[in-house]
Phi, psi and omega in degrees: 000133180256152180240129182243127175258126173250112183262133170279148179294167174291170182305131177268185187261073180298131179092347179277167178300324178240105180293331188280049177223133177296135173288173178299321177292322178299322177294319177297318179299319181294320177294318178298321177298310180299320181296316179298312182298319180293318180295329177276359180055041176275113183248146187244140177275329180218149177225137176235152181214148176284173185274356183277150183299320182293331176286313180296319183291328175294315176301315182297323179296317178295318180300319179295320178295319178300318179298321178295332179263010180057037177249140179281147171221118185303150173298133185281138171270128179282131181233119182299329181292353176266000178291149178285159172295166181256043181298317181296312181296321180292320179295319179302319181288326183275342192301316181304316179291320181295320181290344177267341189230339185268117184302318183294315181291325176298318179298316179297321179296319179294321178296322179293320178297322181287329181217091183303339179294344179271003187303312183294315180298315183288331175296317178294318178299321179296318181291320178300317179296313181299315184297320178296316179293320179295317180297325180281354180083012180278344177234123176238128182245119183301133177086359180244148177298150177271165174299319182296325177291325174298315181297321179293320179296318178297317180300317178295320179296318179296316179299319178298315181297313182297330178292334181276336188286132177257161183305131175081005182278155172250126190235143175242142173224127181257118190212214185226170185296317180295323179293317178297322177298317181294320179293319177299320178295321177299318182294316187268352180070035179293136183256340180273113181292329177296320178293325176297315179297321180296327177303327181309323186276355177268338188278123186271156182298131183068009172288159178232150175239134185242149180227152173253139182227124180201133177050044179068011174262129185239109188237141176287132178253307179220158181227126168064044179284143183209055184285348188268354183244137172280163188308317184290348180261356185276128177224157180248341180223000000 
């Protein structure tokens, strides 16, 4: 039986020109993750990583900590199926039309204007709402990938990884929250795409979800573990 760890990246740079960069806290989270794994002497036979900088940089931070502890960490194979969905980019493109026509988003915008202190909360609420509608296929944005195409890409990536895994191996994959949600949905057979999207918002930065794989059976073992971070270091976005 093989055990697969899927790690979410450290906190990215929400609100910056380039989101795909670990924040200072995200870098600390990644080092804390590596330190915990090394101290527990968790060693991996294979490592996979998504193509995004925040995914790769989280892996590199863990790899550096392992080197400091004289522990090996295999060179990661890049897998496109571990890439995150493009929900943020899609929402940015869709937002002008949505703010002119969607009652809920218009209401949130008006609340923010009335009380600017609600800006961060309402931005998150807006994204949660958008992601659910997008996942259900109620929002289609021309020129952008669909949620269903993202789900298919994740499925292909998971199949590729499982084909590489040999009996009894311990495997690491560095990816993102939406991808882990999609993989969990594949495992559990979830049929509601909105619920799959909602899982995205539960997964904390550098948390891991583990699965057992044997004889083509793929089972969830743990979800969203985060023993290496203290409360003040825990983030969701």
